[in-house]
N, C-alpha and C positions, 0 to 999 in steps of 0.2 A: 889790664888790657879789656877797652873798652869795644862794644857791638855798637852798628849802625842797626837800624832795621828799615827800611823803606816806607815810607807814607803809603797809609792804609788808604783805599779807593774813598771816596763817600758815597755811599750805594744810592741811586737816583730813588726820587719823594716819588711815591706812587700816583698817577695821577688824582685829581681831586674828580671825584664822582661826578655829572654829569645829573643832574635835577629836573625831572617835568611837574609839570602842571595839566589835568583832562577836567574838561569840563565838558559839557555835554551836549549840544549844538542840536538836540532831537525831543529835547524836550522844555532844556534849563540850563538856558545858554548862558548866564551867567554864575551859575554852581561848578562848586570843585568837589573829585572824588578827597576825600578828607581823614585822615587815620586819627580815629581818636587818640585821649591818652590810655597807656596801662591796667589793665585793672587785677590784680591777689592773682592773678589766672593765669594770668603771664600773655593774653591778650589783648586784641583793642576793638573795637567798634570800628566799620569806616562807615563812610555817610557823606551826605551832599550836603556842602555846606557853602555861604554866599563865600565868592574867589575872593579871596584878601593876600596872598601872597606868603600865608603862613607857613613854614616848616612841617607841620601836619599836612601841609599839601602839594608837598612837594616829592614825589618817589624816584627812585633808582635803581636801574636797568642792570640788575644783580647776576651773578654764577652762568655758569658753560650748563646747559640739560646734555649731553650726549648723547642721549636717545633720540632728541628731538632738538637743534642748536635753533629752532626760529622760535619756540619759545623759553623767556629769562624770568626770574623772579622781578616781583614789585620790590624793592624796601623805600619802608619810610622815612625820610627824614629826621623827621621829632621823635620814633619811636626806635627805630632801630626794628622794627618788628615787618615781615614780610604779608603784602594779600594773598587771600587761600580763601576758597570756595570749598562748599560739597557737592557732589553729583547724588544726591537723594534722588532726582526727578530731569524730569527735558524742563523745566520753569519753576521760577521762582526757588533757586539757589542762598542760599546764606553766602552769604561776604563778609570776610571781618580780617584784621589780622591777626598772628601768628608770627613764634620762631621762623626764624628764614629756616627750611629744610628744604630735602629735591621727596618733595612730596605727594603721591596725583593730588592737584587739586590748585596748586601751589606755580605755576607755566602760566604765562600770559603775553600777550603783544597788539604792540598795537601797529596796526596795520593802515596807512595815509592810502586817503585812497587820493585818483586825479586829475579826479571834477576843479572846479573852485568851489573854493566856500562850501567842500561840503566836509571836512574834515579827514576821520578814517576810524576803524572800529577799533576798540578797546577788548579783548576777548582771552578766555579762556584755555588750554587745551584741554578740549574735554574726550579722557579715556574711558569713557564708559561708554559702550554702547551701550541703545541702540541709538541714541542721540546725536550721534554724528563725531566730526571729529571735534569743535572746537563750540565755545558759546560765548553771550557775548554782555559782558555786564548794563547792567537798565534801574536808571534809579528812578524815581517813585517820586509822586506830588508832598512826598510825606519825611522825607528828605534818605529814602531808606537808599540800599543797592542791593542789585540781585545779580544771581550770573539765568542764563539759560537762553531759546533758541529767539530771541529778539533782535528786532534790526535798529539799532540809533545809531547817532553818529555823535563822534567825539574829537572836539580838539586838542591835542595833544601837544602842549609846547614847552622848551628846555630856553 
C-alpha cells in the first residue's frame, strides 16, 4: 500500500536587508561612516573614510527594541557587527562596532530633516541622565567618530 504525501509549501525567503550609507554633511561631505575589520577581541573600529560604496560603508537597520521602537541596531554589512557607543560623559564618547545585542549604547536612529539639502541626524539613544534623551554622532578631521551633544547633519542613503 502506497501513501501519498501532500507537497510541502516552500517557505518564503527572508527579505534582503536594505543597506544604508551615511556621509556627514556638516564637515566632511565625501566621508562615509566606515566599519573596520574585526580584531581578535571580536570588535572593530568605526571611522570616517572617503565614500567608495564598499561593504564596510553599508549598514542595515535591524532588530526591534520593545522599550523604544524608534531606535534600532545598525549592523555593518562586511563584519556583521553593530554600531556601539559608551556613555561615559556628555561629549566625545567612543564609537566602535561590537556583537549585536540589546544593551545600552547599541540603539540608533536616523531622523531625516524636511529642509532641502539638510540631510538628517544620526543619533543614539542616550539612556543615562543628565545628558538628555539622545546624542548625535560626530566625525573629526582625523577620521575618528564620537558620540555626544553635537549638531551634525548626515546624508543617509539606501
